[in-house]
N, C-alpha and C positions, 0 to 999 in steps of 0.2 A: 537628495542625499539621504542615506540610511543612517539614522543616529545610532549611538551605541546601545541604548536600551532596546530599540527595535531589533537590532541584530542579535542581541543576547536572547531576546524572546524567541526569535526564529531558531536559534541554536537550542534553546530549552525544549521547544516542540520537537526539534529533530532528535534530541536525546530521548524524549518520551516515545517517539516513533520507533527508534532503535530498540528500546526495551520491549515494546509491544510486539514487534515483528520477531525479535530474537526468541522470545518465549513461545512463539508459535511453532518453531522448528527445532530448537536446541534439544528437546527431549528425545527426538527420533533415534539418535545413535545410542542413547543411554537406556533404551527400553530393557535390554537384558539385565543390567545392573539394578534398575528400579524393580523389575519383576522379582529378581532374586531377593532383594531386601524386603519386599512386601509379601513374599511367598505366593506370588501369582505367576501365571505364564507371561512371557514377554509380549505375546500378542494382545493380552488383556490391557497392557499399558497404553495401547492405542486410544483407549477412552480418555486418557489424560490429555492427549492432543485434540481429540474430537470435541471434548467438553469446552476447551478454551476457544477453539475456532467457531463453534456453534454460538457461544455467548457473544463473541464479537459480531458475528453476522446478524444475530437477532436484535441486539441493542443499539448498534450504530445508528439505524434510522431514527431512533428515539432521541438522539443527542440534540438535534436542532430544536425540538419542542422544549426539552428540559432547560436549555439555555435561555429561552424566552421566559420560561416560568420562574426560574431561580436566579438567572444571571450567569455570566461567563465565569466570574471569579469563584463563586462557591462550587460550581459544578467542576471546574478544572482542578481546584485544590482537592475536592473530595475524590475525584477520579485518581489522582496521584496517590492519595492516602489509601484508598481501597486497594489499588494495585500493589502498593508496598506491603500492606498488611496481608493481603492474599498471598504474596510471595513468601512471606515469613511463615504463614500457616502451611503452605505447600511443603516448605523445608521441614516442618515439624510433624508432618503427617506420618502415621504409623500403620495405615491400612489403605488399600486402593480406593474404597468408597470415600474416605476422608480426603485423599489427594484429589480425586475427581471433583468433589464438592468445593475444595479450596481453589481449584483451577477455574471453576465457574465464578467464584468470587473475584479472582484475579482478572478474569475476562470482563466482568462488570466494569472494573476500573479502566481496563485497556480500551473498551468500547467508547468511553467518553473522553479519554485523554487527547487522542490525536485529532478527531474531528473538531472538538471544541478549541483545542490549541491552535489548529490551523485557521479557524474562524477568527481568532484573536489577531493572528499575524496578517492575514489577508485584509482584514477590515481596516488596518491602519496603513497599509502599503500604498504609496502613490503609484500610479500606473507605470511610470517609467522605471520604478524600482522592483516591479513584480518579478521580473526574470531573475534578478540576483537573489531575492528573498526565497523564491521557490526552490532555487538550487540548493539552499541550505537545508530545506526540509526533505528533499527527495532522496539525497544520498544514503540516509540510514536504511531506507527501504531496499536499496540495492545491496548494502553491506551485510545486513543481518542474515539473509538466507545463504549467503556465500560462506560466511565464517561459522555459522551455527553448527554444521556437522562436525567440523574439526574442533571447535571449542567444546562441544558436548563430549566428544571422544576424549580429549585431553583432560577435562575436568573429572570425568568418571574413572579415567585410568589412574590419575595421580592424586585424586582427592576422593570426594564422595558425591553421589548424584544430588545430594541436598544442596550442594554449592551451586547447582544450576539455578536455584531460586534465591539462595542467600546473597548472590552477587547483586541482586536487585535492591537489597535493603539500603546500602549506602547511596546508591544512585537515586533511589526514590526519596530518601531523606534530603539529599542535596537539591533535587528537583523541586520538592515541596517548598523549601525555604527560598529558593530562587524565584519560584512562581509567586510566593507570598509578597515578595518585594516588587516584582515586575507587573503582575496582572492587576488591573484596576477595573472598575465598572460595577455599578450596583444592580439591583434587581430590575428586570425589564418591566415595561408596562404590561398590562393584562394580555396574555397570549390568547390566540384563538383556541376554541375547545379541541381537546385531543381527539384525533381521528381514530377511534377505537377499532372500527372495522378495517380501516387501512392498516393499523398496527398489527392486527391478528393475521390478515392476509399476507402482508409484506414480510413480517418477521417469520411467520410459519413457512412461507415459500423459501425465503433465504436460508432459514435453518434447515429445512428439508433438503435443499439443494447442496448445502455444505455437508450434510450427513451422507447424502448420496455420493458425493465426491470421496468421502472417507471410505465408503463401502467399495467403491471402484478401486481404490488404491490398495485394498486388502485382497490378496489372491484367494482367500478362503471364503469370501462373501458369496452367498448364493445369488445367481443372476436374477431369478424371479423377484426376490426381495429388493435387490438394487433397482431393477426396472420399475417396480411399483413405487418405490420412494421417488425415483426420478420423475415419473409421469405425474404423480401427485403434487410434487413441488412445482413443476412447470404449470400445472393447472392453477395452483394457488397464486403463482406470480402473474399469470394471465388475468385472473380475476382481480388481483390487486391493481394491475395496470388499468383495467377497465374502470375500477372504482376511483382510483386516484385522478383520472382524467375527468371525472364527472362530479366529484364532491366539492363543496365550497371551500373547505379547509383541509386539503390533503396532507397526510403525514409527509409524503415526498412529492413536491410539485413537479410532475413530469413535464410540465409546460416549459421548463428551462431547456429541455432538449430541442425546442424550436429555434434556439440561438445556434447558428451554424458552428461557431468555434467550440461551444460547449458540447454539441452533438459529436463533433469530430473527436474531441478528447475522450468521450465516453465510448464511442463505438470502436475507433481505432486503438485507443489506449487500453480498452478491455482486452483485446486480442494480444496487444503488445505485452501487457502484464502477465498474461498466461504463459507466453513463450519465455519471458524473463524468469518467471518463477520455476519453470520446468528444468532449466539448465542445471542449477545446483543440485537437483535431485538425480538427473540422469547421468551426469558426468562421473560422479563417484562410483555409480554402479558399473558404468562402462570400464573405468580404470581398474576396478577391483575384480569384477566378474570376468571380463574378457582379457584385459591386459595383465592381470595377475599382480597389480601393484599393491603395496601396503596402504593402510588407511591414512597414514601420515603423508606418504608421497602423493597419494590421490588428493588429499586436502590441500597440500601445498601447491599443487598445480591449479586446482580450482581457485585458489586465492589470486591467481593472475587476473581473474575476472574483476576482483576488487581493485587490483592495481590499475586496470583500465578505467574503472569507475572513477577513482580518485584522480588519476593522471590527467584525464580530459576535463575535469571539473572546472579549472580556471578558464578554460577556453570555451565553455558551453555558452555563456552569455554573449561573448563577442561573436561567436558563430551565428547565433540566432539573430543578433542585431545586424550582422552584415549580410547574411544569406536569406533570412526570413524563415518563418515557420514551415512553409510548404516544402522548401528545398531540404531543410534539416530533417523534417519528418520522413521525407522520401529517402534520404541518405541513411538515416538510422534504421528504418524498417528493412530496407534492402540489405544493409550491412548486417543486421541481426540475422536475417534469413540466410545470407551467404555464410556467415560464421557457424551457424547451427548446422547447416548442411555439410560444411567443411569438417567440423568436428565429428560428424557421423561417419565420414569416410576415413578417419584416421585408424591406424592399426597399432599393434604393439611394437612394430618395427619403425613406425613414423618417428623421426627425430623429436626429442623432447622439446627442442626449441620451437619447432613448428607447432606442436600442440599448445605450448604455452603462448605462442604468438596469436593463435586463433582465439584462445581464451581471453587474452588481453584485448584483441580487437572486438570480441563480443562484449566485453565490459565497457569499452568506449561507446559502442552503439547503444547499449542499454542505458548508460548514463545520460547521453545526449537526448535520446528519444523520450525517456521518462520525464526529464526536466521540461522538454518541449510540451509534452501532453499535459503535464500538471499545471503548466503556466498558461497555455492557450485556453484552458477551460474557463478562466476568469477574465480573458481579454476584453470581451464585449458584454459582460454580465451586468445588467442594471443593478443599481444600488439596493433596491428593495427585494431582490431575489438572490443576493450573494450568499446569505447564510444557508438558505435552502439548497442552493446549487452545491455548496461545499458539503453538506450532509449527503446529498445524492452522489457526489463524486467519491466521498469516503466509502459509501456503501458499495458502489461499483468496484472500487479498488479492492476492498476486502473480499468481495465475492470472487474476483479474478484470482487473487492470491490463494483463496481456498480451493479453487478449481485447477490450479496449476499442476499440482502433483497428480490429480486424477487424469488430466489431459496427457501428462507424460506417461502415466501407467497404461492408458488406453492405446497410445501410440506405440508403446513397447510391446503390448500384447498383439496388436495388429502386425507389428514387425515379426513377431515369432510365428505368425501364421503364414508369412511370406516364404515361398519355397525356394529360398536362396541357397547357394552352395556354401556360404560362409558361416553357417551355424549361428551361434549367439551374436557374432559380429554383424551379420546381416540384419538381425533384428534391430540392433541399435542404429544401423545405417538408415533403415526405414523409419524408425522412430524420430531420429533427428531431422530427416528430410520432411516428414509430415509436419513437424513443428515449424520448420523453416517455411513451409507453404502457408501456415497460419500467419506468420509474420508478413508474408507477401500479400495476404488479404488486407492487412493493415496498411501496407504500402499502396494498394489500390485506393483505399479510402483517402490516404494523404494526397495521392495524385489527383483525385477529383476535387480537392479543396481549392479555393480561390488563391491566386498568387498574393493577394492582399491579406490573407489570413494572419491575424495577430499583429498587424502593422500598428495598431493603436498603442501597443506597449513596447515597440521597438524604438530605442533612443535615437537611431539613425534616421527614423522617419519623422518628417516635420510635424505630422499630426500628433505624434507622441509628445512633442514639446509644447503643443498649444492646447491640447485637450486635457481637461481636468481629470485627475485620477478618480477611480470609482471606489467609493467606500460605502458599505451598507449603513443604513440609518440616516444618511444625509446630514450628519452633524460632525463637526470637527472635534477632536479630543484626543486624549491619551488612550493608551492601550485598552482595548476591550469596551470602550465606552459606547461605540456605535453598535457593537454586537449585542449589547444588552438594553440599549435604549435609555440608560441612566448613567450617572457618574461622569458626565462630560466635564473634561477639564482642558480648556483650550491651550494648545501649545504653538499655535501659528501654522500647523501643518494643514494644508488644504485637504479637505475630505473628498471622497469620490462624489462626483456630481455637483460639487459646490464651487462657485467662482472663487478665484484667488482673492484674498483680502488685501494683499500688498500691491496689487496692480501688475505683478510680474507675469510673464508668459512662459517661464521656463518650466 
């Protein structure tokens, strides 16, 4: 059973996840107003988004080592405080350089909030409760990119762009005091030495690839510069992988990818996240550029994706328990591909109910698929590798989110090269079809998975009822204790990899 404190902590991390993701995209529709206020061109405001996403990409890999060094509680509390203060400073900025600098500060906090918070939640979760707990954490990642464009437009239309950041202040203050009460755990034992070469190669490659994605998304970017950044970033990441597989204390232990369930979540989930993140970007463009809809009507229809996300959420865990991960992943990846391709073939004359229905079905596929990918990642993860696997998963997720808009932009540009008779409409048909094919690649990965994938955390499976849950650190205790190696306070909850003390086998 999931106790109240554990559930509240999962919801706290979900709220932090929502704030982090929302701030990555909400500025997009507000660029003209921000540029006018700061006396710069709207295109220059793109730096505000890039600075934030770059900081997340660069610092997330460092979060695992910092929790070992300082402990979960101080790092998590500091992350919320830095993010909140950074948001306030963003709202008070009176020049573009100041706003960009404060977005970097905000990104420092965001990079630590979610990976560290998720470590806290996963570390305490018994294996049979992992599905339900991860469903709490996943939905904000689905919600924020869907509502961000409409929310940004409404805020800048009826208030000031500064409220894009001011809304984080009360949320951050509440999150800080809730975390102060819920999160425990002292300083960890001495961590291994920091892998400085791995840090430079990994963070340089991730940052460069994120910046390349930003250059691709901007139509005015010169292709030679974009290509140079892309090639350089890939080379750095290749060198990073070579180093991480050979050093004694790697920043990101890639050996976790040898575990089939984790490898499935990273390879298939990476592609799935890219398609998921591209839809909220492409749909408003299709509706406004081709269909001639207003921004409000466009945003309202895109919200049906969110309706599908939330509507299916109560059924996600029962579906996974009943059908298994392989079947659910196959259904969700194929469903996402079908709805993306279907949306690409809609026209201005397509009944609104049909378009809304496709968006709703897409939301259902997104919600089920991402919950499955996020959960199966930890299904078979050994105790001593859980924290590192969580950091690697957070890094992959952030990278895919950063590449989503770039992938959508490339697909749309390829569509415009297609000599179809439909003009702009044909370009979007090609773009949505290409992204649907990407989802089908993830479906092939799911098809190749074993039918027993994830059975250790399915409550209908007998193994799930007799196998001890996996918790990092190998010690029972309250929230965050095993993630830090200290502050253990026994509550009778069986830890991952530890026999039950009460003699029960449930």
